[in-house]
Steps between C-alpha positions, in 0.01 A plus 500: 500500500484866395785657299598713800543189715696327223729801474559517875571128517797549265697667779473197729573266210816689408611506864477122509697473176775732622545287813624225264710728278869456582655656189464810284391277214208370708399856592505600133282203412244611762507855366414375152231268638323777694584826317593389149296580191327163535530483879229448759432871551459556127267201467269637773496846343395351167163424666441866587255549208271244666429745783246777508625858452440568870725210614793565268658800683518311831655194333751718314601675823546166674707369206745793529535447876560126452755563222699734725495242783615224266781717364609592853509136612707400196746787545539425871574132436743585219688746724529240778640239261751745349614608848541139606707422189723803561546402864595148392766636266641724771509208744716306254731797432840477663666844507832340599530324162730670246324682219526416131670751276269620223605410147663792326443556133753665271554597141596217264874508419424565131277791597768636732764489226264653242413783739867560575587520130209733425600728790857524370389606153236736635786665685676539166196676353333209317122465479330165558262380228279191493276341239314189381644152543297377201665682212471520122768409250584858404598623845670176608697439179453727198558832678816358657662401170418129534418379147267201446787258446676585827553199735330686788171451314536124514201326659740328741575839660179701467157418639253601230129561557427554130725561199523866600436496876750360752615510859779755498849350500661813650389839632660676203155558339457777757801673347330501159165606648662788690701625203188501282323723753783719628763714335863495620667550736373210711635260762283205603517159658235232441468235775260208469426136429606334173436154357707245309489126444775405746511298821816381677735596784563846355184560291126511566209559258423825682763731644563869559702746296595864524587672175634853477519763227659843478464714187631848435751695296862382508435204734814286492619151586714656773181621673358149477815358656499756781129453575513121519827494697350732762180293509674162540735625770200641686327159491796267560738728688762762409776237477321325211695499175311554174607411147335553161531250213391543135186307412200511265137598553269586209376823658838649604815583305762472636385242754670407827472233766590599855674277756566559868764344722358185656309566823586155638876489453573870471643447152760246613327200340548298819286464814645318802770343280226366268419615145224761505183349350340839432766650273659165399841627615494798261441756774228668290122463478282633217237737639331694217496601134503852362607720211436812295151509349508391134407786262244265340308496828491880504366503144214268593383733780550823306821626667770665289809272532718785371396716794444255785698215650426284798583189695291210626561221748316204645549266794322211666392584855517137617859474377597808700322357807675163460841664494419751773364239742706196392204289380583204277159402361274756331191289569529567874363849437168352383448209744372726783681297766462706819830367634673650197307829504557553874869555427415833334300659784 
């Protein structure tokens, strides 16, 4: 049989094969068998050098015609099968059945609270700064007046990578980094992830913090009190009571802890005639720590403590979210249970 006859016979052969093809997979298999790199058409064309120069043009012309016919037959069969499948789906479709509501995504509650806090401070004129989560000892401890013997350096609290590299335990390193690059006055907040070796109902190894810093001339504790009172009443409501208690932090002097009236019992210490479990009947809940920046911190970053004063504060975003939304277990934020997250859409 001549090559031209062999080429023309492929059309009839494919027709016979397509009569038995009842799926798109079968059609694809036939396409590969006839038009693939090692298919029947390619195998015939490999014998083209056996022909005389006078015969080759005619065989080549026939090969192109046959290839187009084969492609057309395959496309036609594929279209018929796809149309039949679509018609089958439509036949099974019942327009009287109720539709299914699409799943709606939403911001995670921690993200929502962090965004809300950042928006409040942006409205007060603060800039947002971010930085590395893998930090060195100087920015995380030394620049913040945390000497080597301080308990916060204990291996039980800090996750060290090397003796000098660690996962940051707070976002305060961004305060040191910003002060080293920028002259006063400045007002910044530093939101982000932090890491400590904790895991229980109220602690996780990774959580989110927002730390704030304001530095200028004649900045006072009264300004700190006014700023944080306005912030907390914006987050928890204007009826929220705020109190400041003396405390100690190595990077502020004087240092203060801030409490708010309990969100669950309204400060009464009792909920439905039962002792309030959130505030333990005190009517107050600790919310954040703050204070006036220690002059030693200013010295480490090259600020003149005789000229400049400032205040700093820090809060855990998950703690704010727990109080704001009445959530009892911190770990629920990280379990990704859709039933829980759907409550915040």
